[in-house]
TORMIKE-779981 format. One record per residue (C-alpha): residue number from 1; residue in three letters; x, y, z. Coordinates in steps of 0.25 Angstrom, whole numbers. Example, Ala and Ser with C-alpha at 12.3 -4.5 7.8 and 13.67 -1.06 7.14 Angstrom:
<sites>
pos: 1 code: ALA x: 49 y: -18 z: 31
pos: 2 code: SER x: 55 y: -4 z: 29
</sites>
This chain:
<sites>
pos: 1 code: UNK x: -102 y: -247 z: -1008
pos: 2 code: UNK x: -104 y: -242 z: -994
pos: 3 code: UNK x: -103 y: -256 z: -988
pos: 4 code: UNK x: -90 y: -259 z: -995
pos: 5 code: UNK x: -82 y: -248 z: -988
pos: 6 code: UNK x: -87 y: -250 z: -973
pos: 7 code: UNK x: -76 y: -254 z: -964
pos: 8 code: UNK x: -77 y: -268 z: -957
pos: 9 code: UNK x: -75 y: -264 z: -942
pos: 10 code: UNK x: -73 y: -278 z: -937
pos: 11 code: UNK x: -64 y: -283 z: -949
pos: 12 code: UNK x: -49 y: -285 z: -949
pos: 13 code: UNK x: -42 y: -285 z: -962
pos: 14 code: UNK x: -30 y: -292 z: -968
pos: 15 code: UNK x: -21 y: -287 z: -978
pos: 16 code: UNK x: -17 y: -294 z: -991
pos: 17 code: UNK x: -6 y: -289 z: -1000
pos: 18 code: UNK x: -5 y: -295 z: -1014
pos: 19 code: UNK x: 7 y: -294 z: -1023
pos: 20 code: UNK x: 8 y: -279 z: -1020
pos: 21 code: UNK x: 18 y: -271 z: -1028
pos: 22 code: UNK x: 21 y: -256 z: -1027
pos: 23 code: UNK x: 31 y: -248 z: -1035
pos: 24 code: UNK x: 34 y: -233 z: -1034
pos: 25 code: UNK x: 38 y: -227 z: -1047
pos: 26 code: UNK x: 41 y: -241 z: -1052
pos: 27 code: UNK x: 50 y: -244 z: -1040
pos: 28 code: UNK x: 45 y: -257 z: -1033
pos: 29 code: UNK x: 42 y: -255 z: -1018
pos: 30 code: UNK x: 33 y: -267 z: -1015
pos: 31 code: UNK x: 34 y: -280 z: -1023
pos: 32 code: UNK x: 24 y: -291 z: -1023
pos: 33 code: UNK x: 20 y: -290 z: -1009
pos: 34 code: UNK x: 10 y: -300 z: -1004
pos: 35 code: UNK x: 6 y: -301 z: -989
pos: 36 code: UNK x: -6 y: -305 z: -981
pos: 37 code: UNK x: -10 y: -299 z: -967
pos: 38 code: UNK x: -20 y: -306 z: -960
pos: 39 code: UNK x: -32 y: -299 z: -953
pos: 40 code: UNK x: -29 y: -295 z: -939
pos: 41 code: UNK x: -14 y: -298 z: -939
pos: 42 code: UNK x: -1 y: -289 z: -937
pos: 43 code: UNK x: 7 y: -290 z: -950
pos: 44 code: UNK x: 21 y: -283 z: -949
pos: 45 code: UNK x: 28 y: -279 z: -962
pos: 46 code: UNK x: 43 y: -277 z: -960
pos: 47 code: UNK x: 55 y: -273 z: -970
pos: 48 code: UNK x: 67 y: -264 z: -972
pos: 49 code: UNK x: 65 y: -249 z: -974
pos: 50 code: UNK x: 60 y: -247 z: -988
pos: 51 code: UNK x: 55 y: -261 z: -990
pos: 52 code: UNK x: 41 y: -256 z: -993
pos: 53 code: UNK x: 34 y: -259 z: -980
pos: 54 code: UNK x: 27 y: -246 z: -979
pos: 55 code: UNK x: 23 y: -245 z: -994
pos: 56 code: UNK x: 16 y: -259 z: -992
pos: 57 code: UNK x: 9 y: -254 z: -979
pos: 58 code: UNK x: 4 y: -242 z: -987
pos: 59 code: UNK x: -2 y: -252 z: -998
pos: 60 code: UNK x: -10 y: -258 z: -986
pos: 61 code: UNK x: -15 y: -245 z: -982
pos: 62 code: UNK x: -19 y: -241 z: -996
pos: 63 code: UNK x: -9 y: -230 z: -997
pos: 64 code: UNK x: -2 y: -236 z: -1008
pos: 65 code: UNK x: -7 y: -242 z: -1021
pos: 66 code: UNK x: 0 y: -255 z: -1026
pos: 67 code: UNK x: 7 y: -256 z: -1039
pos: 68 code: UNK x: 1 y: -270 z: -1040
pos: 69 code: UNK x: -5 y: -280 z: -1030
pos: 70 code: UNK x: -14 y: -276 z: -1019
pos: 71 code: UNK x: -16 y: -275 z: -1004
pos: 72 code: UNK x: -29 y: -280 z: -998
pos: 73 code: UNK x: -35 y: -276 z: -984
pos: 74 code: UNK x: -45 y: -288 z: -982
pos: 75 code: UNK x: -51 y: -288 z: -996
pos: 76 code: UNK x: -49 y: -273 z: -999
pos: 77 code: UNK x: -38 y: -267 z: -1008
pos: 78 code: UNK x: -30 y: -258 z: -999
pos: 79 code: UNK x: -28 y: -248 z: -1011
pos: 80 code: UNK x: -43 y: -246 z: -1012
pos: 81 code: UNK x: -47 y: -233 z: -1005
pos: 82 code: UNK x: -60 y: -240 z: -1001
pos: 83 code: UNK x: -52 y: -250 z: -993
pos: 84 code: UNK x: -49 y: -239 z: -982
pos: 85 code: UNK x: -64 y: -238 z: -980
pos: 86 code: UNK x: -66 y: -253 z: -979
pos: 87 code: UNK x: -54 y: -256 z: -970
pos: 88 code: UNK x: -50 y: -247 z: -958
pos: 89 code: UNK x: -35 y: -246 z: -960
pos: 90 code: UNK x: -25 y: -238 z: -952
pos: 91 code: UNK x: -10 y: -235 z: -955
pos: 92 code: UNK x: 0 y: -231 z: -944
pos: 93 code: UNK x: 10 y: -223 z: -951
pos: 94 code: UNK x: 25 y: -224 z: -947
pos: 95 code: UNK x: 26 y: -209 z: -943
pos: 96 code: UNK x: 12 y: -209 z: -937
pos: 97 code: UNK x: 7 y: -199 z: -947
pos: 98 code: UNK x: 0 y: -191 z: -935
pos: 99 code: UNK x: -5 y: -177 z: -938
pos: 100 code: UNK x: 4 y: -167 z: -930
pos: 101 code: UNK x: -6 y: -156 z: -929
pos: 102 code: UNK x: -16 y: -165 z: -922
pos: 103 code: UNK x: -17 y: -171 z: -908
pos: 104 code: UNK x: -16 y: -186 z: -906
pos: 105 code: UNK x: -31 y: -186 z: -904
pos: 106 code: UNK x: -34 y: -179 z: -917
pos: 107 code: UNK x: -24 y: -188 z: -925
pos: 108 code: UNK x: -32 y: -199 z: -921
pos: 109 code: UNK x: -46 y: -193 z: -923
pos: 110 code: UNK x: -43 y: -188 z: -937
pos: 111 code: UNK x: -47 y: -200 z: -945
pos: 112 code: UNK x: -60 y: -203 z: -938
pos: 113 code: UNK x: -64 y: -188 z: -939
pos: 114 code: UNK x: -61 y: -188 z: -954
pos: 115 code: UNK x: -68 y: -201 z: -956
pos: 116 code: UNK x: -80 y: -197 z: -946
pos: 117 code: UNK x: -78 y: -210 z: -939
pos: 118 code: UNK x: -87 y: -205 z: -927
pos: 119 code: UNK x: -91 y: -193 z: -919
pos: 120 code: UNK x: -79 y: -185 z: -912
pos: 121 code: UNK x: -82 y: -193 z: -899
pos: 122 code: UNK x: -81 y: -206 z: -906
pos: 123 code: UNK x: -68 y: -202 z: -913
pos: 124 code: UNK x: -63 y: -198 z: -899
pos: 125 code: UNK x: -66 y: -212 z: -894
pos: 126 code: UNK x: -59 y: -218 z: -906
pos: 127 code: UNK x: -47 y: -209 z: -904
pos: 128 code: UNK x: -46 y: -211 z: -889
pos: 129 code: UNK x: -47 y: -226 z: -890
pos: 130 code: UNK x: -36 y: -227 z: -899
pos: 131 code: UNK x: -27 y: -218 z: -891
pos: 132 code: UNK x: -31 y: -226 z: -878
pos: 133 code: UNK x: -26 y: -239 z: -885
pos: 134 code: UNK x: -13 y: -233 z: -887
pos: 135 code: UNK x: -12 y: -226 z: -874
pos: 136 code: UNK x: -12 y: -212 z: -881
pos: 137 code: UNK x: -23 y: -205 z: -873
pos: 138 code: UNK x: -14 y: -195 z: -867
pos: 139 code: UNK x: -9 y: -191 z: -881
pos: 140 code: UNK x: -22 y: -187 z: -886
pos: 141 code: UNK x: -19 y: -172 z: -887
pos: 142 code: UNK x: -5 y: -172 z: -891
pos: 143 code: UNK x: 1 y: -170 z: -905
pos: 144 code: UNK x: 10 y: -179 z: -912
pos: 145 code: UNK x: 22 y: -170 z: -910
pos: 146 code: UNK x: 20 y: -172 z: -895
pos: 147 code: UNK x: 21 y: -188 z: -896
pos: 148 code: UNK x: 32 y: -197 z: -896
pos: 149 code: UNK x: 35 y: -206 z: -908
pos: 150 code: UNK x: 28 y: -218 z: -900
pos: 151 code: UNK x: 16 y: -210 z: -897
pos: 152 code: UNK x: 15 y: -206 z: -911
pos: 153 code: UNK x: 15 y: -220 z: -916
pos: 154 code: UNK x: 4 y: -223 z: -906
pos: 155 code: UNK x: -5 y: -212 z: -910
pos: 156 code: UNK x: -3 y: -216 z: -925
pos: 157 code: UNK x: -8 y: -230 z: -921
pos: 158 code: UNK x: -20 y: -224 z: -912
pos: 159 code: UNK x: -24 y: -216 z: -924
pos: 160 code: UNK x: -24 y: -229 z: -932
pos: 161 code: UNK x: -33 y: -235 z: -922
pos: 162 code: UNK x: -43 y: -224 z: -922
pos: 163 code: UNK x: -48 y: -230 z: -936
pos: 164 code: UNK x: -50 y: -244 z: -930
pos: 165 code: UNK x: -42 y: -250 z: -941
pos: 166 code: UNK x: -44 y: -264 z: -947
pos: 167 code: UNK x: -30 y: -263 z: -953
pos: 168 code: UNK x: -18 y: -256 z: -946
pos: 169 code: UNK x: -5 y: -253 z: -953
pos: 170 code: UNK x: 8 y: -248 z: -946
pos: 171 code: UNK x: 19 y: -242 z: -953
pos: 172 code: UNK x: 32 y: -244 z: -945
pos: 173 code: UNK x: 25 y: -241 z: -931
pos: 174 code: UNK x: 37 y: -243 z: -923
pos: 175 code: UNK x: 47 y: -234 z: -931
pos: 176 code: UNK x: 55 y: -223 z: -924
pos: 177 code: UNK x: 50 y: -229 z: -910
pos: 178 code: UNK x: 59 y: -234 z: -899
pos: 179 code: UNK x: 58 y: -249 z: -895
pos: 180 code: UNK x: 48 y: -247 z: -884
pos: 181 code: UNK x: 39 y: -239 z: -892
pos: 182 code: UNK x: 40 y: -248 z: -904
pos: 183 code: UNK x: 36 y: -260 z: -895
pos: 184 code: UNK x: 24 y: -252 z: -890
pos: 185 code: UNK x: 19 y: -249 z: -904
pos: 186 code: UNK x: 21 y: -264 z: -907
pos: 187 code: UNK x: 13 y: -268 z: -895
pos: 188 code: UNK x: 2 y: -258 z: -900
pos: 189 code: UNK x: 1 y: -264 z: -914
pos: 190 code: UNK x: 0 y: -278 z: -908
pos: 191 code: UNK x: -10 y: -273 z: -897
pos: 192 code: UNK x: -19 y: -266 z: -907
pos: 193 code: UNK x: -20 y: -278 z: -916
pos: 194 code: UNK x: -25 y: -286 z: -904
pos: 195 code: UNK x: -35 y: -276 z: -900
pos: 196 code: UNK x: -41 y: -273 z: -914
pos: 197 code: UNK x: -37 y: -285 z: -922
pos: 198 code: UNK x: -33 y: -275 z: -933
pos: 199 code: UNK x: -24 y: -280 z: -944
pos: 200 code: UNK x: -10 y: -274 z: -943
pos: 201 code: UNK x: 1 y: -272 z: -953
pos: 202 code: UNK x: 14 y: -266 z: -947
pos: 203 code: UNK x: 26 y: -261 z: -956
pos: 204 code: UNK x: 38 y: -261 z: -947
pos: 205 code: UNK x: 53 y: -262 z: -946
pos: 206 code: UNK x: 51 y: -266 z: -932
pos: 207 code: UNK x: 55 y: -281 z: -930
pos: 208 code: UNK x: 51 y: -281 z: -915
pos: 209 code: UNK x: 37 y: -276 z: -919
pos: 210 code: UNK x: 35 y: -286 z: -930
pos: 211 code: UNK x: 40 y: -298 z: -922
pos: 212 code: UNK x: 31 y: -294 z: -910
pos: 213 code: UNK x: 18 y: -292 z: -917
pos: 214 code: UNK x: 17 y: -297 z: -931
pos: 215 code: UNK x: 8 y: -308 z: -934
pos: 216 code: UNK x: 14 y: -309 z: -948
pos: 217 code: UNK x: 25 y: -300 z: -954
pos: 218 code: UNK x: 32 y: -298 z: -967
pos: 219 code: UNK x: 46 y: -292 z: -972
pos: 220 code: UNK x: 46 y: -284 z: -984
pos: 221 code: UNK x: 60 y: -281 z: -991
pos: 222 code: UNK x: 62 y: -273 z: -1004
pos: 223 code: UNK x: 47 y: -272 z: -1006
pos: 224 code: UNK x: 45 y: -287 z: -1006
pos: 225 code: UNK x: 40 y: -296 z: -994
pos: 226 code: UNK x: 52 y: -304 z: -989
pos: 227 code: UNK x: 44 y: -313 z: -979
pos: 228 code: UNK x: 31 y: -314 z: -972
pos: 229 code: UNK x: 27 y: -322 z: -960
pos: 230 code: UNK x: 26 y: -322 z: -945
pos: 231 code: UNK x: 36 y: -316 z: -935
pos: 232 code: UNK x: 43 y: -330 z: -933
pos: 233 code: UNK x: 45 y: -331 z: -948
pos: 234 code: UNK x: 54 y: -318 z: -948
pos: 235 code: UNK x: 61 y: -321 z: -935
pos: 236 code: UNK x: 66 y: -334 z: -941
pos: 237 code: UNK x: 68 y: -329 z: -955
pos: 238 code: UNK x: 80 y: -334 z: -962
pos: 239 code: UNK x: 79 y: -324 z: -973
pos: 240 code: UNK x: 92 y: -315 z: -972
pos: 241 code: UNK x: 85 y: -302 z: -976
pos: 242 code: UNK x: 74 y: -304 z: -966
pos: 243 code: UNK x: 83 y: -309 z: -955
pos: 244 code: UNK x: 92 y: -296 z: -957
pos: 245 code: UNK x: 80 y: -287 z: -957
pos: 246 code: UNK x: 74 y: -292 z: -944
pos: 247 code: UNK x: 87 y: -295 z: -937
pos: 248 code: UNK x: 98 y: -286 z: -943
pos: 249 code: UNK x: 112 y: -289 z: -937
pos: 250 code: UNK x: 120 y: -276 z: -934
pos: 251 code: UNK x: 134 y: -279 z: -940
pos: 252 code: UNK x: 143 y: -267 z: -936
pos: 253 code: UNK x: 155 y: -273 z: -944
pos: 254 code: UNK x: 147 y: -274 z: -957
pos: 255 code: UNK x: 136 y: -264 z: -956
pos: 256 code: UNK x: 124 y: -264 z: -966
pos: 257 code: UNK x: 127 y: -251 z: -971
pos: 258 code: UNK x: 141 y: -255 z: -976
pos: 259 code: UNK x: 135 y: -267 z: -982
pos: 260 code: UNK x: 125 y: -258 z: -990
pos: 261 code: UNK x: 137 y: -250 z: -994
pos: 262 code: UNK x: 144 y: -262 z: -1000
pos: 263 code: UNK x: 131 y: -267 z: -1007
pos: 264 code: UNK x: 131 y: -254 z: -1015
pos: 265 code: UNK x: 145 y: -253 z: -1019
</sites>
């Protein structure tokens, strides 16, 4: 049994989602989701608010159990707790999920310390290497409350890198950031994939991010996959719902909220 849970340091994993359904209290949230993410690629999942993007990402991370269907990381079931010992997986949360009572250094050192991934000197080497990659060495003694929104995002990514992940998941990594910092985070995601060959799944509303770095992408609407493909497929989509989502037209004479009012009358 011991051999079956040893991580594969040099292996990169793909993700397969097969006919996944999820309901909460009988209400469907995800319906018949099937997707294929190739090892080493950047896959971007887009969709309107409330469409089920983050719920789907939590299934990949093993934080949610399917009502039916399954998610595989390589050949391993994502819902099996042993999979998190076989695959090094890291999730970068939308809000960063940093511990406010800890310095940046201690936030990054927490996981390797708890899992005894080396001596304190070795852990320090891991932490400082991750901080250097993201140009955060000068923030090592700061607390999260002292950081800007962009720096918090970078620290959250650095914390994920400390685990040397084989699968890296991002939940809305550019939310609440200005355009320049959004571009910076987008560049970081792409650069990390090139440097580490890590399989990357990004949930995002950010069209510019998706179009800039996605190898493949999908759009989910109302809990169902509306379309999958490469960036060019979406730029040239003739599907009115996709075109409206990716390129919404602002019409001050007939605003959307007025249309919604009329739909409910």
